[in-house]
C-alpha positions in Angstrom: 89.7 1.3 -37.3 87.2 3.1 -39.4 83.8 2.4 -37.9 81.9 3.8 -40.9 82.8 0.7 -42.8 82.2 -1.8 -40.1 79.3 -4.2 -40.5 77.8 -5.7 -37.3 75.4 -8.6 -37.2 72.9 -8.7 -34.3 71.2 -11.9 -33.6 68.5 -11.4 -30.9 64.9 -12.5 -30.8 63.7 -9.1 -29.3 62.8 -6.5 -31.9 63.1 -3.8 -29.2 66.7 -4.8 -28.7 67.2 -4.3 -32.5 65.9 -0.8 -32.2 67.9 0.0 -29.1 71.2 -1.2 -30.6 70.4 0.6 -33.9 70.0 3.9 -31.9 73.3 3.2 -30.2 75.5 2.0 -33.1 74.2 3.6 -36.3 74.9 7.2 -35.2 78.5 6.1 -34.6 78.8 5.0 -38.2 78.3 1.2 -37.8 76.2 -0.7 -40.3 73.8 -3.1 -38.4 72.1 -6.2 -39.8 69.5 -7.6 -37.4 68.2 -11.2 -37.3 65.6 -12.7 -35.0 66.8 -16.3 -35.0 70.1 -18.2 -35.1 69.4 -19.8 -38.6 68.6 -16.4 -40.0 71.8 -15.0 -38.5 73.9 -17.8 -40.0 72.3 -17.2 -43.4 73.0 -13.5 -43.1 76.6 -14.2 -42.1 77.2 -16.4 -45.1 75.7 -13.8 -47.4 77.6 -10.8 -46.0 80.2 -11.7 -43.3 80.2 -9.1 -40.6 83.2 -7.5 -38.8 81.6 -8.4 -35.4 78.6 -10.3 -34.0 76.4 -9.3 -31.2 74.6 -12.4 -30.0 71.8 -13.0 -27.5 72.0 -16.3 -25.5 68.3 -17.1 -25.2 66.8 -17.3 -28.6 64.6 -20.3 -29.6 66.0 -22.2 -26.7 67.6 -21.0 -23.5 71.1 -21.8 -24.6 70.9 -21.4 -28.4 73.3 -18.5 -28.4 76.0 -20.5 -26.7 75.6 -23.2 -29.4 75.6 -20.7 -32.2 78.8 -19.0 -30.8 80.5 -22.4 -30.7 79.4 -23.1 -34.3 80.8 -19.8 -35.4 84.1 -20.2 -33.6 84.6 -23.7 -35.1 83.9 -22.6 -38.7 87.2 -21.6 -40.5 85.2 -18.9 -42.5 84.0 -17.1 -39.3 86.2 -18.0 -36.4 88.1 -14.7 -36.5 85.0 -12.7 -36.2 84.6 -11.3 -32.7 81.5 -12.4 -30.8 80.0 -10.3 -28.0 77.3 -12.1 -26.1 74.5 -9.8 -24.8 72.0 -11.4 -22.4 70.0 -11.1 -19.2 70.9 -14.7 -18.3 73.9 -13.7 -16.3 71.8 -11.6 -13.9 68.8 -14.0 -14.0 71.0 -16.9 -13.0 73.3 -14.8 -10.9 76.3 -16.1 -12.8 79.5 -14.3 -13.8 80.4 -15.4 -17.3 83.6 -13.4 -17.5 85.7 -16.3 -16.3 84.4 -18.5 -19.1 85.1 -16.1 -22.0 87.1 -17.7 -24.8 86.4 -21.3 -23.5 84.4 -23.9 -25.3 81.6 -23.1 -22.8 81.6 -19.4 -23.8 83.4 -19.0 -27.1 83.1 -15.2 -27.2 85.3 -12.2 -26.6 82.9 -10.4 -24.3 79.7 -10.9 -22.3 77.4 -7.9 -21.6 74.5 -8.2 -19.2 71.1 -6.8 -20.1 70.1 -4.2 -19.2 73.2 -2.3 -20.3 74.5 1.2 -20.7 75.0 2.4 -24.3 78.5 3.5 -23.5 79.4 -0.1 -22.4 78.2 -1.5 -25.7 80.1 1.1 -27.7 83.3 0.5 -25.7 83.0 -3.3 -26.1 82.4 -3.1 -29.8 85.3 -0.7 -30.4 87.6 -2.7 -28.2 86.7 -6.0 -29.9 87.2 -4.5 -33.4 90.5 -3.0 -32.3 91.7 -6.3 -30.9 90.7 -8.1 -34.1 92.6 -5.5 -36.1 95.7 -5.9 -33.9 95.7 -9.7 -34.5 95.5 -9.1 -38.3 98.3 -6.5 -38.7 100.1 -7.4 -41.9 
């Protein structure tokens, strides 16, 4: 995997999260597109499909991210794009979402709780991209 050519789409309503993830990912060679809302994220995805999506759960509504992930995974154009959910909802609600990964309830490859360590995000991104590449070996 060559991270210098990887495009990541971040959909999160917190501009501070945009800046934090830029500081983590861009020095590693990733190209990050940031969107504040689900509709803007879908529009950006259609314009320039990313290699991976980082998606907050609580956007305009408390569960918009779940619905957006479901929509992405049920669209033939985007269903192979890895989705990593990043949210404080797991800690806030004291829920472990790991058992739900890949299900209709949580159609994502990984769930990261906020706040997070930079190394955890980098590892999750690299692992998800490597797994995507393994699935698409020609």
